[in-house]
HTML snippet that shows the backbone in 3Dmol.js (N, CA, C, O; Angstrom):
<script src="https://3Dmol.org/build/3Dmol-min.js"></script>
<div id="view" style="width:600px;height:400px;position:relative"></div>
<script>
const pdb = `
ATOM      1  N   MET A   1    -128.644  -4.730  84.409  1.00  0.00           N
ATOM      2  CA  MET A   1    -127.607  -5.488  85.060  1.00  0.00           C
ATOM      3  C   MET A   1    -127.054  -4.648  86.205  1.00  0.00           C
ATOM      4  O   MET A   1    -126.828  -3.448  86.046  1.00  0.00           O
ATOM      5  N   ASN A   2    -126.842  -5.258  87.324  1.00  0.00           N
ATOM      6  CA  ASN A   2    -126.249  -4.601  88.481  1.00  0.00           C
ATOM      7  C   ASN A   2    -124.939  -5.277  88.830  1.00  0.00           C
ATOM      8  O   ASN A   2    -124.799  -6.495  88.721  1.00  0.00           O
ATOM      9  N   TYR A   3    -123.989  -4.469  89.249  1.00  0.00           N
ATOM     10  CA  TYR A   3    -122.691  -4.992  89.660  1.00  0.00           C
ATOM     11  C   TYR A   3    -122.212  -4.130  90.812  1.00  0.00           C
ATOM     12  O   TYR A   3    -122.224  -2.903  90.710  1.00  0.00           O
ATOM     13  N   GLN A   4    -121.795  -4.739  91.888  1.00  0.00           N
ATOM     14  CA  GLN A   4    -121.358  -4.003  93.060  1.00  0.00           C
ATOM     15  C   GLN A   4    -119.836  -4.036  93.151  1.00  0.00           C
ATOM     16  O   GLN A   4    -119.221  -5.098  93.050  1.00  0.00           O
ATOM     17  N   VAL A   5    -119.231  -2.856  93.345  1.00  0.00           N
ATOM     18  CA  VAL A   5    -117.779  -2.759  93.484  1.00  0.00           C
ATOM     19  C   VAL A   5    -117.439  -1.924  94.705  1.00  0.00           C
ATOM     20  O   VAL A   5    -118.268  -1.171  95.217  1.00  0.00           O
ATOM     21  N   LYS A   6    -116.227  -2.070  95.151  1.00  0.00           N
ATOM     22  CA  LYS A   6    -115.700  -1.253  96.236  1.00  0.00           C
ATOM     23  C   LYS A   6    -114.759  -0.231  95.598  1.00  0.00           C
ATOM     24  O   LYS A   6    -113.842  -0.602  94.865  1.00  0.00           O
ATOM     25  N   ILE A   7    -114.984   1.040  95.874  1.00  0.00           N
ATOM     26  CA  ILE A   7    -114.155   2.091  95.305  1.00  0.00           C
ATOM     27  C   ILE A   7    -112.764   1.992  95.910  1.00  0.00           C
ATOM     28  O   ILE A   7    -112.601   1.948  97.129  1.00  0.00           O
ATOM     29  N   GLY A   8    -111.766   1.957  95.036  1.00  0.00           N
ATOM     30  CA  GLY A   8    -110.381   1.818  95.471  1.00  0.00           C
ATOM     31  C   GLY A   8    -109.666   3.152  95.579  1.00  0.00           C
ATOM     32  O   GLY A   8    -110.282   4.216  95.526  1.00  0.00           O
ATOM     33  N   GLU A   9    -108.334   3.068  95.733  1.00  0.00           N
ATOM     34  CA  GLU A   9    -107.519   4.272  95.796  1.00  0.00           C
ATOM     35  C   GLU A   9    -107.700   5.089  94.528  1.00  0.00           C
ATOM     36  O   GLU A   9    -107.946   4.542  93.453  1.00  0.00           O
ATOM     37  N   ASP A  10    -107.577   6.383  94.663  1.00  0.00           N
ATOM     38  CA  ASP A  10    -107.729   7.321  93.538  1.00  0.00           C
ATOM     39  C   ASP A  10    -109.103   7.215  92.888  1.00  0.00           C
ATOM     40  O   ASP A  10    -109.262   7.553  91.715  1.00  0.00           O
ATOM     41  N   SER A  11    -110.101   6.745  93.646  1.00  0.00           N
ATOM     42  CA  SER A  11    -111.490   6.629  93.169  1.00  0.00           C
ATOM     43  C   SER A  11    -111.628   5.683  91.985  1.00  0.00           C
ATOM     44  O   SER A  11    -112.507   5.874  91.144  1.00  0.00           O
ATOM     45  N   LEU A  12    -110.781   4.674  91.904  1.00  0.00           N
ATOM     46  CA  LEU A  12    -110.866   3.695  90.825  1.00  0.00           C
ATOM     47  C   LEU A  12    -111.953   2.678  91.111  1.00  0.00           C
ATOM     48  O   LEU A  12    -112.133   2.249  92.250  1.00  0.00           O
ATOM     49  N   LEU A  13    -112.675   2.294  90.071  1.00  0.00           N
ATOM     50  CA  LEU A  13    -113.706   1.269  90.163  1.00  0.00           C
ATOM     51  C   LEU A  13    -113.238   0.053  89.368  1.00  0.00           C
ATOM     52  O   LEU A  13    -113.318   0.056  88.140  1.00  0.00           O
ATOM     53  N   PRO A  14    -112.759  -0.972  90.039  1.00  0.00           N
ATOM     54  CA  PRO A  14    -112.280  -2.150  89.307  1.00  0.00           C
ATOM     55  C   PRO A  14    -113.439  -2.971  88.744  1.00  0.00           C
ATOM     56  O   PRO A  14    -114.358  -3.347  89.471  1.00  0.00           O
ATOM     57  N   ILE A  15    -113.383  -3.238  87.464  1.00  0.00           N
ATOM     58  CA  ILE A  15    -114.405  -4.039  86.794  1.00  0.00           C
ATOM     59  C   ILE A  15    -113.686  -5.222  86.145  1.00  0.00           C
ATOM     60  O   ILE A  15    -112.771  -5.023  85.346  1.00  0.00           O
ATOM     61  N   PRO A  16    -114.085  -6.437  86.476  1.00  0.00           N
ATOM     62  CA  PRO A  16    -113.408  -7.613  85.904  1.00  0.00           C
ATOM     63  C   PRO A  16    -113.483  -7.635  84.377  1.00  0.00           C
ATOM     64  O   PRO A  16    -114.463  -7.184  83.783  1.00  0.00           O
ATOM     65  N   ASP A  17    -112.431  -8.166  83.754  1.00  0.00           N
ATOM     66  CA  ASP A  17    -112.369  -8.245  82.291  1.00  0.00           C
ATOM     67  C   ASP A  17    -113.583  -8.952  81.703  1.00  0.00           C
ATOM     68  O   ASP A  17    -114.110  -8.533  80.673  1.00  0.00           O
ATOM     69  N   ILE A  18    -114.025 -10.020  82.352  1.00  0.00           N
ATOM     70  CA  ILE A  18    -115.171 -10.788  81.830  1.00  0.00           C
ATOM     71  C   ILE A  18    -116.429  -9.924  81.777  1.00  0.00           C
ATOM     72  O   ILE A  18    -117.222 -10.046  80.843  1.00  0.00           O
ATOM     73  N   LEU A  19    -116.619  -9.063  82.758  1.00  0.00           N
ATOM     74  CA  LEU A  19    -117.778  -8.170  82.770  1.00  0.00           C
ATOM     75  C   LEU A  19    -117.631  -7.099  81.684  1.00  0.00           C
ATOM     76  O   LEU A  19    -118.607  -6.756  81.017  1.00  0.00           O
ATOM     77  N   CYS A  20    -116.423  -6.576  81.508  1.00  0.00           N
ATOM     78  CA  CYS A  20    -116.188  -5.596  80.438  1.00  0.00           C
ATOM     79  C   CYS A  20    -116.514  -6.196  79.078  1.00  0.00           C
ATOM     80  O   CYS A  20    -117.135  -5.545  78.238  1.00  0.00           O
ATOM     81  N   GLN A  21    -116.093  -7.437  78.864  1.00  0.00           N
ATOM     82  CA  GLN A  21    -116.382  -8.116  77.599  1.00  0.00           C
ATOM     83  C   GLN A  21    -117.885  -8.269  77.403  1.00  0.00           C
ATOM     84  O   GLN A  21    -118.401  -8.034  76.310  1.00  0.00           O
ATOM     85  N   GLU A  22    -118.583  -8.660  78.459  1.00  0.00           N
ATOM     86  CA  GLU A  22    -120.032  -8.858  78.376  1.00  0.00           C
ATOM     87  C   GLU A  22    -120.759  -7.551  78.067  1.00  0.00           C
ATOM     88  O   GLU A  22    -121.763  -7.547  77.356  1.00  0.00           O
ATOM     89  N   LEU A  23    -120.247  -6.442  78.606  1.00  0.00           N
ATOM     90  CA  LEU A  23    -120.881  -5.143  78.413  1.00  0.00           C
ATOM     91  C   LEU A  23    -120.384  -4.398  77.178  1.00  0.00           C
ATOM     92  O   LEU A  23    -120.924  -3.352  76.817  1.00  0.00           O
ATOM     93  N   GLY A  24    -119.348  -4.945  76.531  1.00  0.00           N
ATOM     94  CA  GLY A  24    -118.807  -4.290  75.348  1.00  0.00           C
ATOM     95  C   GLY A  24    -117.940  -3.084  75.674  1.00  0.00           C
ATOM     96  O   GLY A  24    -117.806  -2.177  74.854  1.00  0.00           O
ATOM     97  N   ILE A  25    -117.349  -3.066  76.869  1.00  0.00           N
ATOM     98  CA  ILE A  25    -116.483  -1.971  77.294  1.00  0.00           C
ATOM     99  C   ILE A  25    -115.034  -2.365  77.032  1.00  0.00           C
ATOM    100  O   ILE A  25    -114.613  -3.477  77.350  1.00  0.00           O
ATOM    101  N   GLN A  26    -114.279  -1.436  76.446  1.00  0.00           N
ATOM    102  CA  GLN A  26    -112.876  -1.701  76.142  1.00  0.00           C
ATOM    103  C   GLN A  26    -111.995  -0.618  76.758  1.00  0.00           C
ATOM    104  O   GLN A  26    -112.447   0.497  77.016  1.00  0.00           O
ATOM    105  N   VAL A  27    -110.736  -0.964  76.987  1.00  0.00           N
ATOM    106  CA  VAL A  27    -109.770   0.022  77.466  1.00  0.00           C
ATOM    107  C   VAL A  27    -109.750   1.180  76.477  1.00  0.00           C
ATOM    108  O   VAL A  27    -109.670   0.973  75.266  1.00  0.00           O
ATOM    109  N   GLY A  28    -109.821   2.392  77.000  1.00  0.00           N
ATOM    110  CA  GLY A  28    -109.834   3.592  76.160  1.00  0.00           C
ATOM    111  C   GLY A  28    -111.217   4.179  75.961  1.00  0.00           C
ATOM    112  O   GLY A  28    -111.343   5.347  75.594  1.00  0.00           O
ATOM    113  N   ASP A  29    -112.268   3.385  76.196  1.00  0.00           N
ATOM    114  CA  ASP A  29    -113.634   3.901  76.035  1.00  0.00           C
ATOM    115  C   ASP A  29    -113.892   5.031  77.030  1.00  0.00           C
ATOM    116  O   ASP A  29    -113.338   5.044  78.130  1.00  0.00           O
ATOM    117  N   ILE A  30    -114.731   5.967  76.632  1.00  0.00           N
ATOM    118  CA  ILE A  30    -115.142   7.066  77.501  1.00  0.00           C
ATOM    119  C   ILE A  30    -116.548   6.764  77.991  1.00  0.00           C
ATOM    120  O   ILE A  30    -117.445   6.471  77.201  1.00  0.00           O
ATOM    121  N   LEU A  31    -116.730   6.841  79.311  1.00  0.00           N
ATOM    122  CA  LEU A  31    -118.022   6.556  79.929  1.00  0.00           C
ATOM    123  C   LEU A  31    -118.554   7.796  80.621  1.00  0.00           C
ATOM    124  O   LEU A  31    -117.789   8.594  81.163  1.00  0.00           O
ATOM    125  N   ILE A  32    -119.875   7.953  80.599  1.00  0.00           N
ATOM    126  CA  ILE A  32    -120.525   9.004  81.365  1.00  0.00           C
ATOM    127  C   ILE A  32    -121.035   8.366  82.653  1.00  0.00           C
ATOM    128  O   ILE A  32    -121.629   7.287  82.632  1.00  0.00           O
ATOM    129  N   CYS A  33    -120.800   9.033  83.758  1.00  0.00           N
ATOM    130  CA  CYS A  33    -121.168   8.512  85.081  1.00  0.00           C
ATOM    131  C   CYS A  33    -122.286   9.382  85.653  1.00  0.00           C
ATOM    132  O   CYS A  33    -122.149  10.600  85.766  1.00  0.00           O
ATOM    133  N   GLU A  34    -123.389   8.733  86.009  1.00  0.00           N
ATOM    134  CA  GLU A  34    -124.538   9.456  86.552  1.00  0.00           C
ATOM    135  C   GLU A  34    -124.945   8.831  87.874  1.00  0.00           C
ATOM    136  O   GLU A  34    -125.228   7.635  87.942  1.00  0.00           O
ATOM    137  N   ALA A  35    -124.974   9.644  88.928  1.00  0.00           N
ATOM    138  CA  ALA A  35    -125.408   9.172  90.240  1.00  0.00           C
ATOM    139  C   ALA A  35    -126.930   9.132  90.275  1.00  0.00           C
ATOM    140  O   ALA A  35    -127.601  10.028  89.764  1.00  0.00           O
ATOM    141  N   ARG A  36    -127.461   8.084  90.884  1.00  0.00           N
ATOM    142  CA  ARG A  36    -128.909   7.970  91.069  1.00  0.00           C
ATOM    143  C   ARG A  36    -129.318   8.774  92.299  1.00  0.00           C
ATOM    144  O   ARG A  36    -128.635   8.745  93.323  1.00  0.00           O
ATOM    145  N   VAL A  37    -130.426   9.484  92.194  1.00  0.00           N
ATOM    146  CA  VAL A  37    -130.935  10.285  93.304  1.00  0.00           C
ATOM    147  C   VAL A  37    -131.335   9.364  94.452  1.00  0.00           C
ATOM    148  O   VAL A  37    -131.951   8.320  94.237  1.00  0.00           O
ATOM    149  N   ASN A  38    -130.979   9.760  95.669  1.00  0.00           N
ATOM    150  CA  ASN A  38    -131.315   9.007  96.890  1.00  0.00           C
ATOM    151  C   ASN A  38    -130.808   7.572  96.855  1.00  0.00           C
ATOM    152  O   ASN A  38    -131.478   6.663  97.344  1.00  0.00           O
ATOM    153  N   SER A  39    -129.645   7.367  96.287  1.00  0.00           N
ATOM    154  CA  SER A  39    -129.095   6.028  96.178  1.00  0.00           C
ATOM    155  C   SER A  39    -127.571   6.109  96.139  1.00  0.00           C
ATOM    156  O   SER A  39    -127.002   7.173  95.892  1.00  0.00           O
ATOM    157  N   SER A  40    -126.927   4.987  96.382  1.00  0.00           N
ATOM    158  CA  SER A  40    -125.464   4.939  96.254  1.00  0.00           C
ATOM    159  C   SER A  40    -125.064   4.409  94.878  1.00  0.00           C
ATOM    160  O   SER A  40    -123.893   4.107  94.649  1.00  0.00           O
ATOM    161  N   GLU A  41    -126.016   4.294  93.972  1.00  0.00           N
ATOM    162  CA  GLU A  41    -125.757   3.756  92.639  1.00  0.00           C
ATOM    163  C   GLU A  41    -125.141   4.792  91.708  1.00  0.00           C
ATOM    164  O   GLU A  41    -125.437   5.984  91.783  1.00  0.00           O
ATOM    165  N   ILE A  42    -124.279   4.301  90.834  1.00  0.00           N
ATOM    166  CA  ILE A  42    -123.734   5.088  89.734  1.00  0.00           C
ATOM    167  C   ILE A  42    -124.027   4.319  88.452  1.00  0.00           C
ATOM    168  O   ILE A  42    -123.682   3.143  88.335  1.00  0.00           O
ATOM    169  N   VAL A  43    -124.651   4.972  87.509  1.00  0.00           N
ATOM    170  CA  VAL A  43    -124.943   4.365  86.214  1.00  0.00           C
ATOM    171  C   VAL A  43    -123.878   4.854  85.237  1.00  0.00           C
ATOM    172  O   VAL A  43    -123.637   6.054  85.102  1.00  0.00           O
ATOM    173  N   MET A  44    -123.246   3.894  84.560  1.00  0.00           N
ATOM    174  CA  MET A  44    -122.194   4.233  83.610  1.00  0.00           C
ATOM    175  C   MET A  44    -122.568   3.710  82.225  1.00  0.00           C
ATOM    176  O   MET A  44    -122.884   2.531  82.060  1.00  0.00           O
ATOM    177  N   THR A  45    -122.529   4.597  81.237  1.00  0.00           N
ATOM    178  CA  THR A  45    -122.824   4.223  79.862  1.00  0.00           C
ATOM    179  C   THR A  45    -121.768   4.835  78.951  1.00  0.00           C
ATOM    180  O   THR A  45    -121.119   5.820  79.302  1.00  0.00           O
ATOM    181  N   LYS A  46    -121.611   4.232  77.775  1.00  0.00           N
ATOM    182  CA  LYS A  46    -120.643   4.785  76.824  1.00  0.00           C
ATOM    183  C   LYS A  46    -121.089   6.176  76.397  1.00  0.00           C
ATOM    184  O   LYS A  46    -122.261   6.410  76.102  1.00  0.00           O
ATOM    185  N   TYR A  47    -120.134   7.087  76.371  1.00  0.00           N
ATOM    186  CA  TYR A  47    -120.404   8.457  75.950  1.00  0.00           C
ATOM    187  C   TYR A  47    -120.474   8.498  74.424  1.00  0.00           C
ATOM    188  O   TYR A  47    -119.774   7.744  73.748  1.00  0.00           O
ATOM    189  N   SER A  48    -121.300   9.361  73.897  1.00  0.00           N
ATOM    190  CA  SER A  48    -121.519   9.403  72.445  1.00  0.00           C
ATOM    191  C   SER A  48    -120.286   9.840  71.662  1.00  0.00           C
ATOM    192  O   SER A  48    -120.094   9.395  70.530  1.00  0.00           O
ATOM    193  N   ASP A  49    -119.442  10.703  72.238  1.00  0.00           N
ATOM    194  CA  ASP A  49    -118.247  11.184  71.545  1.00  0.00           C
ATOM    195  C   ASP A  49    -117.010  10.508  72.134  1.00  0.00           C
ATOM    196  O   ASP A  49    -116.538  10.895  73.203  1.00  0.00           O
ATOM    197  N   GLN A  50    -116.493   9.511  71.445  1.00  0.00           N
ATOM    198  CA  GLN A  50    -115.332   8.754  71.913  1.00  0.00           C
ATOM    199  C   GLN A  50    -114.006   9.384  71.478  1.00  0.00           C
ATOM    200  O   GLN A  50    -112.958   8.750  71.604  1.00  0.00           O
ATOM    201  N   THR A  51    -114.034  10.624  70.964  1.00  0.00           N
ATOM    202  CA  THR A  51    -112.824  11.262  70.464  1.00  0.00           C
ATOM    203  C   THR A  51    -112.244  12.302  71.418  1.00  0.00           C
ATOM    204  O   THR A  51    -111.262  12.960  71.075  1.00  0.00           O
ATOM    205  N   LEU A  52    -112.819  12.466  72.591  1.00  0.00           N
ATOM    206  CA  LEU A  52    -112.353  13.493  73.521  1.00  0.00           C
ATOM    207  C   LEU A  52    -110.968  13.174  74.058  1.00  0.00           C
ATOM    208  O   LEU A  52    -110.610  12.010  74.235  1.00  0.00           O
ATOM    209  N   ASN A  53    -110.186  14.233  74.317  1.00  0.00           N
ATOM    210  CA  ASN A  53    -108.876  14.034  74.935  1.00  0.00           C
ATOM    211  C   ASN A  53    -109.031  14.097  76.467  1.00  0.00           C
ATOM    212  O   ASN A  53    -110.111  14.399  76.975  1.00  0.00           O
ATOM    213  N   ASP A  54    -107.956  13.812  77.183  1.00  0.00           N
ATOM    214  CA  ASP A  54    -108.030  13.755  78.639  1.00  0.00           C
ATOM    215  C   ASP A  54    -108.445  15.079  79.273  1.00  0.00           C
ATOM    216  O   ASP A  54    -109.170  15.077  80.269  1.00  0.00           O
ATOM    217  N   ALA A  55    -108.006  16.205  78.724  1.00  0.00           N
ATOM    218  CA  ALA A  55    -108.378  17.515  79.260  1.00  0.00           C
ATOM    219  C   ALA A  55    -109.885  17.759  79.100  1.00  0.00           C
ATOM    220  O   ALA A  55    -110.527  18.290  80.006  1.00  0.00           O
ATOM    221  N   GLN A  56    -110.442  17.376  77.963  1.00  0.00           N
ATOM    222  CA  GLN A  56    -111.880  17.543  77.738  1.00  0.00           C
ATOM    223  C   GLN A  56    -112.688  16.649  78.678  1.00  0.00           C
ATOM    224  O   GLN A  56    -113.736  17.055  79.179  1.00  0.00           O
ATOM    225  N   ILE A  57    -112.200  15.439  78.915  1.00  0.00           N
ATOM    226  CA  ILE A  57    -112.879  14.521  79.831  1.00  0.00           C
ATOM    227  C   ILE A  57    -112.869  15.100  81.237  1.00  0.00           C
ATOM    228  O   ILE A  57    -113.896  15.094  81.917  1.00  0.00           O
ATOM    229  N   ALA A  58    -111.727  15.597  81.677  1.00  0.00           N
ATOM    230  CA  ALA A  58    -111.610  16.162  83.019  1.00  0.00           C
ATOM    231  C   ALA A  58    -112.495  17.389  83.194  1.00  0.00           C
ATOM    232  O   ALA A  58    -113.089  17.568  84.257  1.00  0.00           O
ATOM    233  N   SER A  59    -112.596  18.228  82.187  1.00  0.00           N
ATOM    234  CA  SER A  59    -113.396  19.448  82.304  1.00  0.00           C
ATOM    235  C   SER A  59    -114.894  19.152  82.321  1.00  0.00           C
ATOM    236  O   SER A  59    -115.671  19.966  82.820  1.00  0.00           O
ATOM    237  N   ALA A  60    -115.313  18.013  81.788  1.00  0.00           N
ATOM    238  CA  ALA A  60    -116.733  17.666  81.769  1.00  0.00           C
ATOM    239  C   ALA A  60    -117.247  17.349  83.174  1.00  0.00           C
ATOM    240  O   ALA A  60    -118.397  17.642  83.502  1.00  0.00           O
ATOM    241  N   GLY A  61    -116.399  16.756  83.989  1.00  0.00           N
ATOM    242  CA  GLY A  61    -116.774  16.472  85.370  1.00  0.00           C
ATOM    243  C   GLY A  61    -117.461  15.145  85.614  1.00  0.00           C
ATOM    244  O   GLY A  61    -117.337  14.587  86.705  1.00  0.00           O
ATOM    245  N   ASN A  62    -118.174  14.626  84.644  1.00  0.00           N
ATOM    246  CA  ASN A  62    -118.874  13.353  84.856  1.00  0.00           C
ATOM    247  C   ASN A  62    -118.484  12.296  83.812  1.00  0.00           C
ATOM    248  O   ASN A  62    -119.213  11.329  83.592  1.00  0.00           O
ATOM    249  N   LEU A  63    -117.341  12.496  83.183  1.00  0.00           N
ATOM    250  CA  LEU A  63    -116.844  11.522  82.212  1.00  0.00           C
ATOM    251  C   LEU A  63    -115.585  10.864  82.755  1.00  0.00           C
ATOM    252  O   LEU A  63    -114.861  11.452  83.557  1.00  0.00           O
ATOM    253  N   THR A  64    -115.334   9.652  82.315  1.00  0.00           N
ATOM    254  CA  THR A  64    -114.126   8.931  82.692  1.00  0.00           C
ATOM    255  C   THR A  64    -113.683   8.044  81.544  1.00  0.00           C
ATOM    256  O   THR A  64    -114.486   7.657  80.695  1.00  0.00           O
ATOM    257  N   ARG A  65    -112.397   7.727  81.528  1.00  0.00           N
ATOM    258  CA  ARG A  65    -111.861   6.832  80.508  1.00  0.00           C
ATOM    259  C   ARG A  65    -111.559   5.494  81.166  1.00  0.00           C
ATOM    260  O   ARG A  65    -111.057   5.453  82.289  1.00  0.00           O
ATOM    261  N   VAL A  66    -111.859   4.408  80.480  1.00  0.00           N
ATOM    262  CA  VAL A  66    -111.561   3.063  80.967  1.00  0.00           C
ATOM    263  C   VAL A  66    -110.062   2.830  80.814  1.00  0.00           C
ATOM    264  O   VAL A  66    -109.501   2.998  79.731  1.00  0.00           O
ATOM    265  N   ILE A  67    -109.422   2.441  81.919  1.00  0.00           N
ATOM    266  CA  ILE A  67    -107.994   2.134  81.891  1.00  0.00           C
ATOM    267  C   ILE A  67    -107.790   0.699  82.342  1.00  0.00           C
ATOM    268  O   ILE A  67    -108.684   0.095  82.936  1.00  0.00           O
ATOM    269  N   SER A  68    -106.629   0.162  82.065  1.00  0.00           N
ATOM    270  CA  SER A  68    -106.290  -1.190  82.486  1.00  0.00           C
ATOM    271  C   SER A  68    -105.594  -1.127  83.838  1.00  0.00           C
ATOM    272  O   SER A  68    -104.717  -0.289  84.054  1.00  0.00           O
ATOM    273  N   LEU A  69    -105.985  -2.011  84.744  1.00  0.00           N
ATOM    274  CA  LEU A  69    -105.348  -2.120  86.048  1.00  0.00           C
ATOM    275  C   LEU A  69    -104.620  -3.455  86.129  1.00  0.00           C
ATOM    276  O   LEU A  69    -105.103  -4.461  85.609  1.00  0.00           O
ATOM    277  N   SER A  70    -103.479  -3.465  86.767  1.00  0.00           N
ATOM    278  CA  SER A  70    -102.792  -4.740  86.959  1.00  0.00           C
ATOM    279  C   SER A  70    -103.505  -5.518  88.059  1.00  0.00           C
ATOM    280  O   SER A  70    -104.130  -4.925  88.938  1.00  0.00           O
ATOM    281  N   GLU A  71    -103.415  -6.817  88.013  1.00  0.00           N
ATOM    282  CA  GLU A  71    -104.110  -7.707  88.950  1.00  0.00           C
ATOM    283  C   GLU A  71    -103.765  -7.398  90.406  1.00  0.00           C
ATOM    284  O   GLU A  71    -104.613  -7.569  91.282  1.00  0.00           O
ATOM    285  N   ASP A  72    -102.523  -6.942  90.688  1.00  0.00           N
ATOM    286  CA  ASP A  72    -102.133  -6.722  92.066  1.00  0.00           C
ATOM    287  C   ASP A  72    -102.743  -5.481  92.694  1.00  0.00           C
ATOM    288  O   ASP A  72    -102.569  -5.259  93.892  1.00  0.00           O
ATOM    289  N   LEU A  73    -103.456  -4.661  91.920  1.00  0.00           N
ATOM    290  CA  LEU A  73    -104.093  -3.470  92.475  1.00  0.00           C
ATOM    291  C   LEU A  73    -105.413  -3.777  93.160  1.00  0.00           C
ATOM    292  O   LEU A  73    -105.895  -2.979  93.964  1.00  0.00           O
ATOM    293  N   TYR A  74    -105.999  -4.923  92.851  1.00  0.00           N
ATOM    294  CA  TYR A  74    -107.278  -5.255  93.468  1.00  0.00           C
ATOM    295  C   TYR A  74    -107.353  -6.690  93.721  1.00  0.00           C
ATOM    296  O   TYR A  74    -108.359  -7.173  94.240  1.00  0.00           O
TER     297      TYR A  74
END
`;
const viewer = $3Dmol.createViewer("view");
viewer.addModel(pdb, "pdb");
viewer.setStyle({}, {cartoon: {color: "spectrum"}});
viewer.zoomTo();
viewer.render();
</script>
């Protein structure tokens, strides 16, 4: 599945709720982000350890937590 987004302020990637539901992504989930070589694509998958705290996520460098955005942000 491919989905195209425009990166917003603070490097946020807005993903519609309907797409999150279809992909099984929930607020609070930890995702691993991998850039494709020679492409502008980023592949995001659920990380195997969903128990990491924010400091551990930040130190990993390629992990992110799914957060909720209000409708007026995008």
